[in-house]
C-alpha positions, 0 to 999 in steps of 0.5 A: 565499473558497476553493472547497469542496475536491473530492478524487477517489481513483482506484483501478484494480480488481485492476490487474495482473490486469486488464491480463492479462485485457485482453490475454488474454480467455480469462482472463476469468471464471477465477481469475487471480493475478500474481506469482511461481511456487509452486515458486520460493517466489514470492508473489502481487502481486495477483489478480482477484475470482474468485481472491479468492473462494478467500481469495487475497490479495496477499503470500500465498505462491503455493504457498498460493494454489495449494493454496486454488485448484488451478485458479489461473492464475499469471502472471509480472509484466510491469512495463513493460506495467503502467507503460505502462498507468499512464502512459495513465491519468495522461494521462487524469487530467491532462485534468481537473487538474494536482493529481495525487498518485500513490500507486502505478502504479494509484491516485492522488488528484486535486484537482478543486476548480477544474476547470470541466468538467462544471459543476465536478461532481466526481461527473460528472468521476469518471464521465468519468474512469472511462469514459475509462479503460475506453475507452482502457486497457481496464480498470475503475477505481473512484473515491471523491469527498469533501472530503478525502483520508482520506474519498476513499480510503475512498469509493473502496473502497465500491462496488468493482469498477467503481463510485464513491461520493460523500461530500458535505460535509453527509454527513461527520459522519453517515458518519464517526460510523458508520464502523468504526475499523478503516477509519481510516488507520494502524489495523492489526490490533494497534490494532484489537484494542486498540480492541475491548478498550476497547469502541471499534468505531466513530468515534462511540465514539472521539469519546467519549474525551477527549484524556487518554485518547487520549494514554494509550492511543494516544500521539502517534497519539491526536490524529490518531485524534481528527481522523479520527474527526470526518472531518477531514483537511487534507492537500493533494494534493501533486504531488511525493512524498517517498520515506520509505524505501529497502529491498531484500529476498530470498526464498530458495529454501531456508530459512536455517536459523540466524542465521549463515546470515542474517548471511552474506546481509547484504553482498549485500543491503547492496550492493543497497541502496547501489546503490538509494540512489545511484540516487535523484534527490535525496539525503535524510538517513537517519534509521534502519536497519531489518531485516525477517525473515520466518520459514518459518511466514510470521510476520515482524518488523521491527527498526529503530534510529536511525542516519544511515548504512548501517553494516554493524555495525548491520545485524548487530546488528538481524539478531541481534535480529530472529532472536532473536524467532523462533529458527527458519528464515528464508524472507525477509530484507530491509533498508533505511533510513528517510529524513527528509522535508522536509515537515511532520511527520505523526503516526506510525501504530503499525501503518503497513505498509511499502510492501507492494505494492512489496515483494511485487513485488520478491519476485515479480520475483526468482522469476519465470522469464525471459521467453520 
């Protein structure tokens, strides 16, 4: 008989900002953001909790953030420093299990089901990891402990910052029943609003819908929603991540006024994309091409189409379709490809976001001043 699964989701608290505060104690207690500069049309990659009190959040324009908090300290990202800290953290993880699934530099799933340290207590293992990260790396990390990845990720956010939360197997049903549906993976703003119109506020409400109703309202995602509403998630912690997309983007110093000016930017972006694809360790089949457009008022849209290559003609068509949705100046233009996965099919989530932090950091790096 297999042991009860014990999954820990570890998530550093405002990681990049925490590293900067660690290295400069004078920043502690002050509102701090890491990202691009306001006068270079940069965006916030992350910020500390003092800054969040002013409503500042990742992907917000740095100029907007500075308006909301005139005393905000904005620091250029130092990715090599963050990667070094991340490597230290993962070295600590590896002391407890070899089953580690990194989600980004600052978060990961750990399967500690067979770890014998601390009498196999996942709660005590998480406490030890958090204490070790604080001692060795000098920052705080929060953790969620649960029987599966879905619940562990929700739990890690429950007692942030510098805390942890445990959902034991016998607590799952009661905990999930009261869980707001907006907490479910894949339920974004659009789906949450739709659920609200249908009178669905919690997972208990969602459970009352039969399979036919779920299919009618949510399509193929309905089946996955039903599983999550009961707290079911059989995904294993995988040590190798399969890239799902490759993309590049640019935030322009001056808005692109019309479609023609957007089209002139495509060749340079396509070249960057091709270079990024060629740097991939393993070739993966292309399934779709897509374009992302963010208009001057920060409204954005993404248009995609089935394709097995990076056709310039397709990107032109996608750009035309995307621009037609706004017909106004463009501040950001991005393009990319969706890739086939060799793993088992996962239900499509209607509101799944592209790798937002990666995109944010790419934009921040573009507009950061050169290091002194």
